[in-house]
C-alpha positions as MATLAB code, in Angstrom:
seq = 'MFQILMGVLRLGFVTIYLADPLISGFTTGAACHVFTSQVKYVLGIKVQRYNGALKLIKVIKCSVNSTCDMDF';
ca = [
      84.523  -45.561   45.698;
      82.978  -43.165   48.210;
      85.473  -44.140   50.913;
      88.414  -43.726   48.542;
      87.200  -40.255   47.621;
      86.855  -39.310   51.289;
      90.381  -40.618   51.942;
      91.842  -38.632   49.068;
      90.092  -35.490   50.268;
      91.288  -36.205   53.843;
      87.802  -36.088   55.354;
      88.617  -38.499   58.187;
      88.268  -35.715   60.746;
      84.471  -35.942   60.315;
      84.464  -39.163   62.377;
      85.469  -37.153   65.443;
      81.959  -35.713   65.517;
      80.231  -39.124   65.685;
      79.203  -39.944   69.253;
      80.395  -43.144   70.938;
      76.798  -44.311   71.637;
      76.052  -43.953   67.921;
      79.000  -46.149   66.958;
      78.169  -48.623   69.746;
      74.542  -48.879   68.620;
      75.539  -49.390   65.007;
      77.995  -52.132   65.977;
      75.403  -53.883   68.167;
      72.821  -53.739   65.388;
      75.287  -55.186   62.898;
      76.173  -57.990   65.330;
      72.475  -58.865   65.813;
      71.963  -58.934   62.061;
      74.935  -61.246   61.498;
      73.885  -63.533   64.371;
      70.323  -63.956   63.085;
      71.522  -64.618   59.551;
      73.902  -67.381   60.710;
      71.936  -69.075   63.510;
      69.998  -71.279   61.072;
      73.233  -72.820   59.822;
      74.651  -73.337   63.303;
      71.493  -75.005   64.636;
      70.586  -76.778   61.389;
      67.050  -75.402   61.202;
      65.014  -74.088   58.306;
      63.924  -70.469   58.600;
      61.628  -68.678   56.189;
      62.858  -65.632   54.338;
      61.233  -62.407   55.483;
      61.212  -58.854   54.159;
      60.373  -55.569   55.778;
      61.131  -53.522   58.830;
      60.482  -56.263   61.407;
      62.548  -58.926   59.627;
      64.917  -59.385   62.580;
      62.094  -60.053   65.042;
      60.322  -62.437   62.640;
      63.512  -64.444   62.050;
      64.185  -64.732   65.795;
      60.598  -65.864   66.430;
      60.791  -68.466   63.650;
      64.188  -69.674   64.917;
      62.881  -70.137   68.454;
      59.789  -71.977   67.190;
      61.927  -74.235   64.971;
      64.397  -75.360   67.628;
      62.475  -78.617   68.165;
      63.187  -79.500   64.491;
      66.997  -79.255   64.851;
      69.202  -81.735   62.989;
      72.151  -82.930   65.062;
];
């Protein structure tokens, strides 16, 4: 809804003011999030669910520790 409203009001010019490093960092963060959420299915391991600010690091640590329990 928000994006439609911005499109109707022709506010696309605001994206010019976003720096390339900001967009690059956001894209890299999104890629890391998607990778860590899918790695358990690719490797066939069981990973606990975590909450909080350090969720990404906890999931990576649990994934690395669980690699000896992989199902091929």
